[in-house]
N, CA, C and O atoms as a GROMACS GRO file, in nm:
protein
  276
    1UNK      N    1   0.104  -0.787  -2.662
    1UNK     CA    2   0.135  -0.656  -2.713
    1UNK      C    3   0.062  -0.549  -2.630
    1UNK      O    4  -0.042  -0.574  -2.569
    2UNK      N    5   0.121  -0.434  -2.630
    2UNK     CA    6   0.064  -0.322  -2.555
    2UNK      C    7   0.031  -0.210  -2.653
    2UNK      O    8   0.111  -0.176  -2.740
    3UNK      N    9  -0.086  -0.153  -2.636
    3UNK     CA   10  -0.128  -0.039  -2.718
    3UNK      C   11  -0.122   0.086  -2.631
    3UNK      O   12  -0.186   0.093  -2.526
    4UNK      N   13  -0.045   0.184  -2.674
    4UNK     CA   14  -0.034   0.308  -2.597
    4UNK      C   15  -0.160   0.391  -2.616
    4UNK      O   16  -0.205   0.414  -2.728
    5UNK      N   17  -0.217   0.436  -2.504
    5UNK     CA   18  -0.333   0.524  -2.507
    5UNK      C   19  -0.288   0.668  -2.484
    5UNK      O   20  -0.328   0.758  -2.557
    6UNK      N   21  -0.205   0.688  -2.381
    6UNK     CA   22  -0.153   0.823  -2.356
    6UNK      C   23  -0.014   0.813  -2.294
    6UNK      O   24   0.020   0.715  -2.228
    7UNK      N   25   0.065   0.917  -2.316
    7UNK     CA   26   0.200   0.928  -2.261
    7UNK      C   27   0.224   1.076  -2.238
    7UNK      O   28   0.248   1.151  -2.332
    8UNK      N   29   0.216   1.119  -2.112
    8UNK     CA   30   0.225   1.261  -2.080
    8UNK      C   31   0.348   1.290  -1.996
    8UNK      O   32   0.367   1.230  -1.891
    9UNK      N   33   0.430   1.382  -2.043
    9UNK     CA   34   0.548   1.427  -1.967
    9UNK      C   35   0.504   1.543  -1.879
    9UNK      O   36   0.449   1.642  -1.928
   10UNK      N   37   0.529   1.530  -1.749
   10UNK     CA   38   0.488   1.632  -1.653
   10UNK      C   39   0.602   1.725  -1.613
   10UNK      O   40   0.580   1.842  -1.582
   11UNK      N   41   0.725   1.672  -1.613
   11UNK     CA   42   0.840   1.753  -1.573
   11UNK      C   43   0.968   1.689  -1.623
   11UNK      O   44   0.976   1.568  -1.641
   12UNK      N   45   1.068   1.772  -1.646
   12UNK     CA   46   1.201   1.725  -1.685
   12UNK      C   47   1.302   1.795  -1.594
   12UNK      O   48   1.304   1.917  -1.584
   13UNK      N   49   1.384   1.714  -1.529
   13UNK     CA   50   1.488   1.765  -1.441
   13UNK      C   51   1.622   1.725  -1.502
   13UNK      O   52   1.642   1.608  -1.535
   14UNK      N   53   1.712   1.821  -1.519
   14UNK     CA   54   1.837   1.789  -1.588
   14UNK      C   55   1.957   1.850  -1.517
   14UNK      O   56   1.952   1.961  -1.465
   15UNK      N   57   2.065   1.772  -1.517
   15UNK     CA   58   2.193   1.816  -1.466
   15UNK      C   59   2.298   1.791  -1.574
   15UNK      O   60   2.263   1.766  -1.689
   16UNK      N   61   2.424   1.797  -1.538
   16UNK     CA   62   2.532   1.778  -1.635
   16UNK      C   63   2.537   1.636  -1.691
   16UNK      O   64   2.559   1.617  -1.811
   17UNK      N   65   2.516   1.536  -1.606
   17UNK     CA   66   2.532   1.397  -1.648
   17UNK      C   67   2.405   1.313  -1.637
   17UNK      O   68   2.406   1.195  -1.669
   18UNK      N   69   2.295   1.374  -1.592
   18UNK     CA   70   2.174   1.295  -1.571
   18UNK      C   71   2.051   1.380  -1.596
   18UNK      O   72   2.049   1.499  -1.565
   19UNK      N   73   1.948   1.318  -1.653
   19UNK     CA   74   1.819   1.383  -1.670
   19UNK      C   75   1.711   1.286  -1.623
   19UNK      O   76   1.723   1.165  -1.640
   20UNK      N   77   1.607   1.342  -1.563
   20UNK     CA   78   1.494   1.262  -1.517
   20UNK      C   79   1.368   1.320  -1.579
   20UNK      O   80   1.343   1.440  -1.572
   21UNK      N   81   1.290   1.233  -1.640
   21UNK     CA   82   1.164   1.271  -1.702
   21UNK      C   83   1.053   1.209  -1.619
   21UNK      O   84   1.050   1.087  -1.601
   22UNK      N   85   0.961   1.291  -1.570
   22UNK     CA   86   0.850   1.244  -1.488
   22UNK      C   87   0.721   1.256  -1.567
   22UNK      O   88   0.700   1.355  -1.637
   23UNK      N   89   0.635   1.157  -1.555
   23UNK     CA   90   0.510   1.165  -1.628
   23UNK      C   91   0.412   1.056  -1.590
   23UNK      O   92   0.427   0.988  -1.489
   24UNK      N   93   0.311   1.042  -1.673
   24UNK     CA   94   0.211   0.937  -1.653
   24UNK      C   95   0.179   0.875  -1.788
   24UNK      O   96   0.191   0.939  -1.892
   25UNK      N   97   0.139   0.749  -1.784
   25UNK     CA   98   0.104   0.682  -1.908
   25UNK      C   99  -0.015   0.591  -1.886
   25UNK      O  100  -0.045   0.548  -1.775
   26UNK      N  101  -0.082   0.564  -1.996
   26UNK     CA  102  -0.196   0.473  -1.994
   26UNK      C  103  -0.182   0.383  -2.115
   26UNK      O  104  -0.163   0.430  -2.227
   27UNK      N  105  -0.190   0.253  -2.092
   27UNK     CA  106  -0.174   0.154  -2.198
   27UNK      C  107  -0.284   0.050  -2.187
   27UNK      O  108  -0.343   0.031  -2.081
   28UNK      N  109  -0.310  -0.018  -2.299
   28UNK     CA  110  -0.408  -0.126  -2.301
   28UNK      C  111  -0.336  -0.254  -2.341
   28UNK      O  112  -0.268  -0.258  -2.443
   29UNK      N  113  -0.353  -0.358  -2.259
   29UNK     CA  114  -0.298  -0.488  -2.293
   29UNK      C  115  -0.394  -0.554  -2.392
   29UNK      O  116  -0.508  -0.583  -2.358
   30UNK      N  117  -0.347  -0.578  -2.512
   30UNK     CA  118  -0.434  -0.633  -2.617
   30UNK      C  119  -0.486  -0.772  -2.580
   30UNK      O  120  -0.600  -0.805  -2.614
   31UNK      N  121  -0.406  -0.853  -2.513
   31UNK     CA  122  -0.446  -0.990  -2.479
   31UNK      C  123  -0.562  -0.993  -2.381
   31UNK      O  124  -0.653  -1.076  -2.394
   32UNK      N  125  -0.560  -0.904  -2.282
   32UNK     CA  126  -0.663  -0.906  -2.178
   32UNK      C  127  -0.765  -0.794  -2.194
   32UNK      O  128  -0.875  -0.802  -2.138
   33UNK      N  129  -0.730  -0.690  -2.269
   33UNK     CA  130  -0.819  -0.574  -2.282
   33UNK      C  131  -0.813  -0.481  -2.163
   33UNK      O  132  -0.883  -0.380  -2.160
   34UNK      N  133  -0.732  -0.514  -2.063
   34UNK     CA  134  -0.723  -0.431  -1.943
   34UNK      C  135  -0.638  -0.306  -1.967
   34UNK      O  136  -0.545  -0.306  -2.047
   35UNK      N  137  -0.675  -0.202  -1.895
   35UNK     CA  138  -0.607  -0.073  -1.905
   35UNK      C  139  -0.511  -0.060  -1.786
   35UNK      O  140  -0.546  -0.090  -1.672
   36UNK      N  141  -0.389  -0.015  -1.816
   36UNK     CA  142  -0.289   0.012  -1.713
   36UNK      C  143  -0.269   0.164  -1.708
   36UNK      O  144  -0.237   0.226  -1.809
   37UNK      N  145  -0.287   0.221  -1.589
   37UNK     CA  146  -0.258   0.363  -1.568
   37UNK      C  147  -0.148   0.369  -1.463
   37UNK      O  148  -0.163   0.313  -1.355
   38UNK      N  149  -0.039   0.437  -1.494
   38UNK     CA  150   0.072   0.443  -1.400
   38UNK      C  151   0.155   0.570  -1.421
   38UNK      O  152   0.163   0.623  -1.532
   39UNK      N  153   0.214   0.616  -1.314
   39UNK     CA  154   0.314   0.723  -1.323
   39UNK      C  155   0.446   0.658  -1.358
   39UNK      O  156   0.466   0.539  -1.334
   40UNK      N  157   0.538   0.736  -1.415
   40UNK     CA  158   0.668   0.682  -1.450
   40UNK      C  159   0.777   0.786  -1.427
   40UNK      O  160   0.751   0.906  -1.417
   41UNK      N  161   0.899   0.734  -1.418
   41UNK     CA  162   1.019   0.817  -1.417
   41UNK      C  163   1.118   0.752  -1.513
   41UNK      O  164   1.143   0.632  -1.505
   42UNK      N  165   1.172   0.830  -1.602
   42UNK     CA  166   1.277   0.783  -1.692
   42UNK      C  167   1.405   0.855  -1.650
   42UNK      O  168   1.410   0.978  -1.643
   43UNK      N  169   1.508   0.776  -1.622
   43UNK     CA  170   1.637   0.831  -1.581
   43UNK      C  171   1.736   0.808  -1.695
   43UNK      O  172   1.761   0.695  -1.735
   44UNK      N  173   1.791   0.915  -1.745
   44UNK     CA  174   1.890   0.908  -1.854
   44UNK      C  175   2.026   0.950  -1.799
   44UNK      O  176   2.037   1.055  -1.735
   45UNK      N  177   2.127   0.870  -1.824
   45UNK     CA  178   2.264   0.905  -1.787
   45UNK      C  179   2.339   0.937  -1.915
   45UNK      O  180   2.332   0.862  -2.013
   46UNK      N  181   2.410   1.048  -1.914
   46UNK     CA  182   2.478   1.097  -2.034
   46UNK      C  183   2.628   1.104  -2.010
   46UNK      O  184   2.673   1.148  -1.904
   47UNK      N  185   2.706   1.059  -2.109
   47UNK     CA  186   2.852   1.070  -2.106
   47UNK      C  187   2.900   1.107  -2.246
   47UNK      O  188   2.858   1.046  -2.344
   48UNK      N  189   2.984   1.203  -2.254
   48UNK     CA  190   3.039   1.249  -2.383
   48UNK      C  191   2.929   1.285  -2.483
   48UNK      O  192   2.942   1.259  -2.602
   49UNK      N  193   2.821   1.344  -2.433
   49UNK     CA  194   2.713   1.388  -2.520
   49UNK      C  195   2.620   1.279  -2.570
   49UNK      O  196   2.536   1.304  -2.655
   50UNK      N  197   2.634   1.156  -2.517
   50UNK     CA  198   2.550   1.044  -2.561
   50UNK      C  199   2.481   0.980  -2.441
   50UNK      O  200   2.535   0.978  -2.330
   51UNK      N  201   2.361   0.929  -2.464
   51UNK     CA  202   2.292   0.856  -2.359
   51UNK      C  203   2.358   0.720  -2.344
   51UNK      O  204   2.362   0.641  -2.439
   52UNK      N  205   2.410   0.693  -2.224
   52UNK     CA  206   2.479   0.566  -2.200
   52UNK      C  207   2.399   0.472  -2.109
   52UNK      O  208   2.433   0.354  -2.095
   53UNK      N  209   2.292   0.525  -2.048
   53UNK     CA  210   2.207   0.440  -1.964
   53UNK      C  211   2.065   0.494  -1.967
   53UNK      O  212   2.044   0.615  -1.958
   54UNK      N  213   1.968   0.405  -1.979
   54UNK     CA  214   1.827   0.438  -1.982
   54UNK      C  215   1.757   0.350  -1.880
   54UNK      O  216   1.768   0.227  -1.886
   55UNK      N  217   1.687   0.409  -1.786
   55UNK     CA  218   1.609   0.334  -1.688
   55UNK      C  219   1.467   0.387  -1.688
   55UNK      O  220   1.446   0.508  -1.681
   56UNK      N  221   1.369   0.299  -1.696
   56UNK     CA  222   1.230   0.340  -1.685
   56UNK      C  223   1.171   0.273  -1.562
   56UNK      O  224   1.173   0.151  -1.549
   57UNK      N  225   1.119   0.354  -1.473
   57UNK     CA  226   1.060   0.305  -1.350
   57UNK      C  227   0.909   0.330  -1.357
   57UNK      O  228   0.865   0.441  -1.386
   58UNK      N  229   0.831   0.226  -1.330
   58UNK     CA  230   0.686   0.239  -1.330
   58UNK      C  231   0.626   0.142  -1.229
   58UNK      O  232   0.699   0.067  -1.164
   59UNK      N  233   0.497   0.144  -1.216
   59UNK     CA  234   0.427   0.058  -1.121
   59UNK      C  235   0.418  -0.084  -1.178
   59UNK      O  236   0.322  -0.117  -1.247
   60UNK      N  237   0.517  -0.166  -1.149
   60UNK     CA  238   0.521  -0.302  -1.204
   60UNK      C  239   0.407  -0.389  -1.150
   60UNK      O  240   0.367  -0.485  -1.215
   61UNK      N  241   0.355  -0.357  -1.032
   61UNK     CA  242   0.243  -0.432  -0.978
   61UNK      C  243   0.119  -0.412  -1.065
   61UNK      O  244   0.046  -0.507  -1.092
   62UNK      N  245   0.094  -0.289  -1.108
   62UNK     CA  246  -0.021  -0.261  -1.195
   62UNK      C  247  -0.008  -0.333  -1.328
   62UNK      O  248  -0.106  -0.385  -1.381
   63UNK      N  249   0.112  -0.338  -1.382
   63UNK     CA  250   0.137  -0.407  -1.508
   63UNK      C  251   0.113  -0.558  -1.491
   63UNK      O  252   0.046  -0.619  -1.575
   64UNK      N  253   0.166  -0.616  -1.384
   64UNK     CA  254   0.149  -0.759  -1.360
   64UNK      C  255   0.002  -0.795  -1.337
   64UNK      O  256  -0.045  -0.898  -1.385
   65UNK      N  257  -0.068  -0.712  -1.264
   65UNK     CA  258  -0.210  -0.735  -1.236
   65UNK      C  259  -0.292  -0.733  -1.366
   65UNK      O  260  -0.380  -0.816  -1.384
   66UNK      N  261  -0.263  -0.641  -1.454
   66UNK     CA  262  -0.336  -0.633  -1.582
   66UNK      C  263  -0.300  -0.750  -1.673
   66UNK      O  264  -0.384  -0.798  -1.749
   67UNK      N  265  -0.176  -0.796  -1.665
   67UNK     CA  266  -0.130  -0.906  -1.752
   67UNK      C  267  -0.194  -1.039  -1.713
   67UNK      O  268  -0.207  -1.129  -1.797
   68UNK      N  269  -0.233  -1.053  -1.588
   68UNK     CA  270  -0.292  -1.178  -1.542
   68UNK      C  271  -0.432  -1.203  -1.596
   68UNK      O  272  -0.480  -1.316  -1.596
   69UNK      N  273  -0.498  -1.098  -1.642
   69UNK     CA  274  -0.632  -1.117  -1.697
   69UNK      C  275  -0.731  -1.114  -1.590
   69UNK      O  276  -0.851  -1.128  -1.616
   0.00000   0.00000   0.00000
């Protein structure tokens, strides 16, 4: 399990069919006690007024390194 420590939105970029949310987050892996600090981008694709696709991009290497203990 992951415990959220912080989740900060730094910028939001939006167009007609897509929005990008930029920010940083810090989480603690309960199993290892390690802290993960990473920047992120969330890409939302919108069609007919509804979110039809959600992508979250983050530093997967930092997550994997913390998960290893």
